[in-house]
C-alpha positions as CSV (number, residue, x, y, z in Angstrom):
1,M,26.1,-45.9,8.5
2,A,26.1,-43.1,6.0
3,N,28.5,-40.1,5.7
4,I,28.3,-36.6,5.6
5,H,30.0,-34.6,3.2
6,W,30.6,-31.0,4.2
7,L,32.1,-28.9,1.2
8,G,33.4,-25.9,2.2
9,T,34.6,-24.4,5.6
10,G,33.7,-20.2,4.8
11,L,32.6,-17.9,7.8
12,S,28.3,-19.2,7.6
13,A,29.6,-22.7,8.0
14,I,31.6,-23.5,10.8
15,P,29.2,-23.9,13.8
16,G,26.5,-26.2,12.0
17,L,29.5,-28.3,10.9
18,K,30.3,-28.2,15.0
19,M,27.0,-29.3,15.7
20,L,27.6,-32.2,13.3
21,I,30.5,-33.5,14.5
22,E,29.7,-33.3,18.1
23,N,26.0,-35.1,17.4
24,G,28.4,-37.9,16.8
25,H,27.8,-38.0,12.9
26,S,30.9,-39.1,10.3
27,L,32.1,-36.2,8.5
28,V,34.5,-35.7,5.7
29,V,35.4,-31.7,5.5
30,Y,36.5,-30.7,2.3
31,N,38.1,-27.3,1.7
32,R,40.4,-25.8,-0.7
33,T,42.9,-24.9,2.2
34,V,42.7,-27.9,4.5
35,E,44.9,-25.5,7.1
36,K,41.9,-22.7,7.2
37,A,39.5,-25.9,7.7
38,F,41.6,-27.5,11.0
39,E,41.7,-24.4,12.6
40,A,38.5,-23.5,11.8
41,L,38.0,-27.0,14.0
42,S,40.7,-26.1,16.1
43,G,39.5,-27.9,19.8
44,V,36.4,-30.0,17.8
45,N,36.5,-33.6,18.7
46,G,35.3,-36.4,16.7
47,D,34.3,-38.9,13.5
48,Y,35.5,-36.4,10.5
49,K,38.7,-35.5,8.5
50,V,39.6,-32.8,6.7
51,V,40.5,-33.2,3.0
52,P,41.4,-30.9,0.0
53,F,37.9,-30.1,-2.1
54,T,37.9,-30.6,-5.9
55,L,34.9,-32.4,-7.5
56,K,37.1,-35.1,-8.3
57,T,37.5,-35.9,-4.2
58,V,34.4,-35.5,-3.5
59,E,33.6,-38.2,-6.5
60,Q,35.8,-40.2,-4.6
61,N,34.9,-40.3,-1.6
62,V,31.1,-40.8,-1.6
63,N,29.1,-43.6,-1.5
64,A,25.2,-44.3,-1.8
65,G,22.9,-42.9,0.6
66,D,25.6,-40.6,2.1
67,V,24.4,-36.5,1.8
68,V,26.5,-33.9,0.4
69,V,26.1,-30.2,1.6
70,S,27.3,-28.0,-0.2
71,M,28.5,-24.1,1.6
72,L,30.3,-23.4,-1.8
73,P,29.6,-20.3,-4.4
74,G,26.6,-20.9,-5.9
75,N,27.6,-21.8,-9.5
76,F,29.1,-25.4,-7.7
77,H,25.6,-26.3,-6.2
78,V,24.3,-27.7,-9.6
79,P,27.5,-29.2,-10.5
80,V,27.7,-31.0,-7.3
81,A,23.9,-32.1,-7.5
82,E,24.7,-33.5,-10.2
83,L,27.6,-35.5,-9.6
84,C,25.3,-36.9,-6.3
85,L,22.5,-38.1,-9.0
86,S,25.4,-40.2,-10.6
87,L,26.4,-41.7,-7.3
88,D,23.3,-41.8,-5.4
89,A,23.6,-40.0,-3.0
90,H,21.3,-37.0,-1.1
91,F,22.2,-33.1,-1.4
92,V,21.5,-30.2,0.5
93,S,22.4,-26.8,0.2
94,S,20.8,-23.3,1.9
95,S,21.0,-21.1,-1.4
96,Y,17.5,-20.7,-3.6
97,I,16.4,-23.4,-6.0
98,S,17.6,-22.1,-8.8
99,D,15.8,-23.7,-12.1
100,E,18.8,-25.8,-13.3
101,M,18.5,-27.5,-9.8
102,R,14.6,-27.4,-10.1
103,D,15.1,-29.1,-13.8
104,L,17.0,-32.5,-11.6
105,N,13.7,-33.3,-9.7
106,S,12.6,-36.2,-12.1
107,A,15.9,-37.3,-12.0
108,A,15.9,-37.3,-8.3
109,L,12.4,-38.3,-7.7
110,E,13.9,-41.7,-9.8
111,K,16.0,-42.5,-7.8
112,N,14.6,-41.9,-4.0
113,L,17.0,-39.1,-3.5
114,C,16.7,-35.6,-1.5
115,F,17.8,-32.4,-2.8
116,V,17.2,-30.3,-0.5
117,N,18.1,-26.2,-0.6
118,E,16.1,-23.4,1.0
119,V,17.1,-24.8,4.4
120,G,19.3,-21.6,5.7
121,L,18.4,-18.7,7.4
122,D,16.9,-16.1,4.5
123,P,16.2,-18.6,2.6
124,G,15.3,-21.2,5.4
125,I,14.1,-20.3,8.7
126,D,11.8,-17.8,6.8
127,H,10.0,-20.4,5.5
128,S,9.4,-22.1,8.4
129,M,8.0,-19.2,10.2
130,S,5.5,-19.0,7.3
131,H,5.0,-22.5,6.8
132,A,3.5,-22.3,11.0
133,L,1.9,-18.6,10.6
134,V,-0.1,-19.7,7.1
135,E,-0.9,-23.3,9.6
136,D,-1.6,-21.6,12.1
137,Y,-4.3,-19.8,10.4
138,K,-5.7,-21.7,8.2
139,N,-6.6,-23.9,11.7
140,A,-8.7,-20.8,13.3
141,S,-12.0,-20.2,13.1
142,V,-11.8,-17.2,11.1
143,F,-10.1,-19.1,8.2
144,S,-12.0,-18.1,4.6
145,T,-11.1,-17.7,1.2
146,Q,-12.9,-14.4,1.3
147,N,-11.2,-13.0,3.5
148,Q,-7.8,-10.7,2.5
149,H,-4.4,-12.1,3.1
150,S,-1.4,-9.3,3.1
151,F,2.3,-11.3,4.4
152,L,5.4,-9.6,4.8
153,S,9.2,-11.2,5.3
154,Y,11.7,-9.2,6.0
155,C,15.2,-10.6,7.1
156,G,18.8,-8.0,7.5
157,G,21.8,-8.8,8.2
158,L,23.2,-5.9,10.4
159,S,26.2,-4.5,12.4
160,D,25.1,-4.5,16.4
161,V,25.4,-1.0,16.6
162,P,24.4,1.0,13.4
163,N,27.3,3.2,11.7
164,D,27.4,6.1,9.3
165,F,27.0,4.0,6.4
166,C,24.1,1.9,8.1
167,Y,25.8,-1.3,7.0
168,K,28.7,-3.7,7.5
169,F,29.3,-6.4,5.6
170,S,30.6,-10.3,6.6
171,W,31.9,-11.2,3.0
172,S,32.3,-9.3,-0.6
173,P,29.9,-6.4,-0.9
174,L,29.5,-7.4,-5.2
175,G,26.9,-9.4,-4.7
176,V,24.7,-6.7,-2.8
177,L,25.8,-4.2,-5.1
178,K,24.4,-6.8,-7.9
179,A,21.5,-7.1,-6.1
180,L,20.3,-3.7,-6.2
181,M,20.2,-4.4,-9.9
182,S,17.9,-6.9,-9.6
183,T,14.4,-6.7,-10.5
184,S,11.8,-7.5,-7.5
185,V,8.2,-9.0,-7.8
186,S,5.6,-8.1,-5.3
187,I,2.0,-7.9,-4.2
188,R,0.5,-4.7,-3.2
189,N,-2.8,-3.6,-3.1
190,G,-3.9,-6.8,-4.6
191,E,-1.8,-6.0,-7.9
192,V,1.5,-7.5,-9.7
193,F,3.8,-4.8,-8.4
194,T,7.3,-4.8,-10.0
195,V,10.7,-2.8,-9.3
196,T,13.7,-2.8,-11.2
197,K,15.2,-0.5,-9.1
198,P,14.7,-1.1,-5.0
199,W,16.2,1.7,-3.9
200,E,12.9,3.7,-5.0
201,S,10.7,1.4,-2.9
202,V,11.9,1.3,0.7
203,E,9.7,2.1,3.2
204,L,9.7,2.6,6.7
205,Y,8.1,-0.5,8.7
206,P,8.4,-0.4,12.5
207,L,8.8,-3.3,14.3
208,P,7.7,-4.2,18.5
209,M,11.1,-4.4,20.2
210,P,11.1,-5.5,23.4
211,W,12.6,-2.0,24.0
212,G,9.5,-0.5,22.3
213,E,8.7,-0.2,18.9
214,D,11.2,0.7,16.4
215,E,11.9,1.9,13.3
216,F,13.7,-0.1,9.7
217,E,13.7,0.4,6.5
218,V,12.9,-2.5,4.1
219,Y,12.2,-2.9,0.5
220,P,10.9,-6.1,-2.0
221,N,13.8,-8.0,-3.6
222,R,13.9,-11.4,-5.9
223,D,10.5,-12.6,-7.4
224,S,7.8,-13.5,-4.5
225,L,5.3,-15.0,-6.5
226,P,6.7,-18.5,-6.6
227,F,6.6,-18.3,-2.4
228,I,2.7,-18.2,-3.0
229,E,2.1,-21.7,-3.9
230,Q,5.6,-22.7,-1.7
231,Y,3.4,-21.9,1.5
232,Q,0.4,-23.0,0.5
233,M,-1.6,-20.0,0.1
234,N,-2.5,-20.7,-3.7
235,D,-5.6,-22.1,-2.6
236,G,-7.7,-20.0,-3.6
237,L,-6.8,-17.2,-0.9
238,K,-7.4,-13.3,-1.8
239,I,-3.8,-11.9,-1.9
240,K,-3.6,-8.3,-0.7
241,Q,-0.1,-8.4,0.1
242,F,2.8,-10.5,-1.0
243,V,6.4,-9.5,0.0
244,R,8.9,-11.2,0.6
245,G,12.0,-8.5,1.1
246,T,15.7,-7.1,2.5
247,L,15.7,-4.7,6.2
248,R,17.8,-2.0,6.9
249,Y,18.2,0.3,9.2
250,K,16.6,3.4,9.4
251,G,18.6,5.7,7.1
252,W,19.8,3.1,5.0
253,K,18.5,4.4,2.2
254,N,20.0,8.1,2.4
255,A,23.5,6.6,3.6
256,W,23.3,4.8,0.2
257,S,22.1,7.2,-2.0
258,Q,25.4,8.2,-4.0
259,I,26.0,4.6,-4.2
260,F,22.3,3.9,-6.0
261,S,23.4,7.2,-8.4
262,E,26.2,5.8,-9.6
263,V,24.6,1.8,-10.0
264,D,21.6,3.5,-11.7
265,T,23.9,5.3,-14.4
266,L,26.5,2.3,-15.3
267,D,27.4,2.0,-18.5
268,A,26.8,-1.4,-19.4
269,S,30.2,-2.1,-20.8
270,I,32.1,-1.2,-17.8
271,A,29.7,-1.9,-14.9
272,E,31.3,-5.4,-14.3
273,S,35.1,-3.9,-13.2
274,R,33.3,-0.4,-12.0
275,L,31.1,-2.6,-9.5
276,K,34.7,-4.4,-8.7
277,E,35.8,-1.4,-8.0
278,I,33.1,0.1,-5.5
279,S,33.2,-3.9,-3.6
280,D,36.4,-3.4,-2.8
281,D,36.5,0.2,-1.8
282,L,33.5,-0.6,0.4
283,W,35.0,-3.2,2.3
284,D,38.0,-1.8,2.9
285,K,36.0,1.0,4.8
286,Y,32.7,-1.4,6.1
287,S,34.3,-4.9,6.6
288,Y,33.2,-6.1,9.9
289,K,36.6,-5.8,12.0
290,D,38.6,-9.1,14.8
291,G,35.9,-8.8,18.0
292,E,32.8,-6.7,15.9
293,V,28.9,-9.0,16.2
294,D,27.0,-8.9,13.6
295,R,23.5,-8.5,13.9
296,V,20.4,-11.1,12.2
297,I,16.8,-9.5,12.5
298,L,13.6,-11.5,10.5
299,T,10.5,-11.2,10.8
300,V,7.9,-12.6,9.4
301,E,3.9,-11.6,9.7
302,L,0.0,-13.0,8.4
303,K,-2.6,-9.9,8.3
304,V,-6.4,-11.0,7.3
305,E,-9.1,-8.7,6.8
306,N,-12.7,-9.0,6.5
307,D,-14.5,-6.2,5.2
308,S,-11.6,-4.2,6.3
309,K,-11.4,-5.2,9.6
310,V,-8.8,-7.1,11.1
311,V,-9.5,-10.8,12.3
312,W,-6.3,-12.3,12.5
313,H,-2.6,-11.1,12.8
314,K,0.0,-13.3,14.0
315,Q,4.1,-12.3,13.3
316,F,7.4,-13.7,14.4
317,L,10.0,-11.7,15.3
318,M,13.3,-12.6,15.4
319,D,16.3,-10.8,16.8
320,T,20.8,-12.4,17.3
321,L,23.3,-10.8,18.2
322,G,27.1,-12.9,17.4
323,N,28.7,-14.5,20.1
324,Q,31.7,-16.4,21.4
325,K,30.0,-19.3,19.1
326,G,30.2,-17.5,16.1
327,S,28.3,-14.8,14.0
328,A,24.8,-14.4,14.1
329,M,24.2,-15.7,10.4
330,A,26.8,-18.5,10.2
331,Q,25.1,-19.4,13.5
332,L,21.4,-19.4,12.1
333,V,22.7,-20.3,8.6
334,S,24.3,-23.5,8.9
335,C,22.7,-24.7,12.3
336,S,19.7,-24.8,9.9
337,V,21.9,-26.8,7.4
338,A,22.6,-29.4,10.0
339,L,18.7,-29.8,10.8
340,A,17.8,-30.6,7.4
341,I,21.0,-33.0,7.0
342,E,20.1,-35.4,10.1
343,A,16.1,-35.0,8.6
344,V,17.4,-36.7,5.7
345,L,19.8,-39.1,7.1
346,D,16.4,-39.9,9.1
347,N,14.0,-40.1,6.1
348,E,12.2,-37.6,7.3
349,I,12.5,-35.5,3.9
350,S,10.4,-36.6,0.9
351,S,12.4,-37.3,-2.3
352,G,13.5,-34.6,-5.1
353,V,14.3,-31.3,-5.3
354,T,12.4,-29.5,-3.0
355,A,13.0,-26.5,-0.2
356,A,12.4,-26.2,3.4
357,P,10.4,-28.4,5.3
358,H,6.5,-27.9,5.9
359,Q,5.7,-30.6,8.1
360,K,4.4,-29.3,11.3
361,E,6.9,-31.4,13.5
362,L,9.9,-30.2,10.9
363,V,9.3,-26.6,11.0
364,S,8.7,-26.5,14.7
365,R,12.4,-28.2,15.3
366,W,13.6,-25.7,13.1
367,L,11.9,-23.0,15.3
368,S,12.5,-23.7,18.4
369,Q,16.8,-24.0,17.4
370,A,16.7,-20.8,15.9
371,E,14.6,-19.6,19.4
372,E,17.8,-21.2,21.0
373,I,20.1,-19.0,19.1
374,S,18.5,-16.1,19.4
375,D,18.6,-13.0,21.9
376,H,15.1,-12.6,21.2
377,F,12.4,-14.7,19.3
378,I,8.6,-14.5,20.0
379,L,5.6,-14.8,18.0
380,I,2.7,-11.9,18.2
381,D,-0.9,-11.9,18.4
382,H,-1.6,-8.7,17.2
383,L,-5.3,-9.7,18.5
384,N,-4.3,-10.5,21.9
């Protein structure tokens, strides 16, 4: 029987880890501080043991056919995946596929190993929503490559109640600050749209919440273009708009204006140290305190037009609050990872380096679990 090797028991790991143990799987749990892992799993009964994390320890414990999941910082993923190659073990991660990870595809295929990535929340559940929408549309009577297609996907980790900063941090703000300095590429009005300063492209975005239309702020992040192919929209479809981005409370741009101003003018020679100082200050002021609840909003929509008339328009909307089972972020990320691990064990995912699966049955499974976790989960047909 294959074992699961779960590396890291940080903030986004525990609900999915508990799910696997309670589902009867055999696990080896690795963490730098063994005591913290035992504390996090207090009261959980099942077939698992906790050991100190080192790559050497992983190497000593993993057998061929086992599944290794990295819930570690991003710089560990490729070294862990390379170790999996040498041990003939499968690999799972919630993070984006890096170029270095993609380079392992041929070797993974040759050994018939699954190296599954992007199976958390964003990336992860958003992929499942996207695959579902695209398949639904392609099966519709109005489907045509001559239509104009607008795709929008926005996700935000938020506080339950907006504060004066319109944001709270679950972990070090440094990653958020560095992301603000990253260029984004998307499609707007049929043209490639490049943004070097995300705060200069913030827009209001209305969402049909249960209590009525509510406005949020959104902006594009990272490079959206590779996902056109991933969502199988590259087969002759005319793309009017294609954006994957971040969602924040209304007022976020104004609340962060001083941060944006400083980030924009940072001298390269002191950028790293100054960002660390800003991060520490933000953590002191705006980190979650014990008992405070987080919130996750995710929406994916596909609108299709023909001669400026909307002929198909559907949208997923998910709103989730943390509860006694864990934070909203932790549940959505780690339970999705757990589903990926079980799919690998059941031979439901193809070998090689892949992202969240597009097969209808697996997409449905991921979305059903997200709906179960969420407080509000709906597929809206704007034309019906």
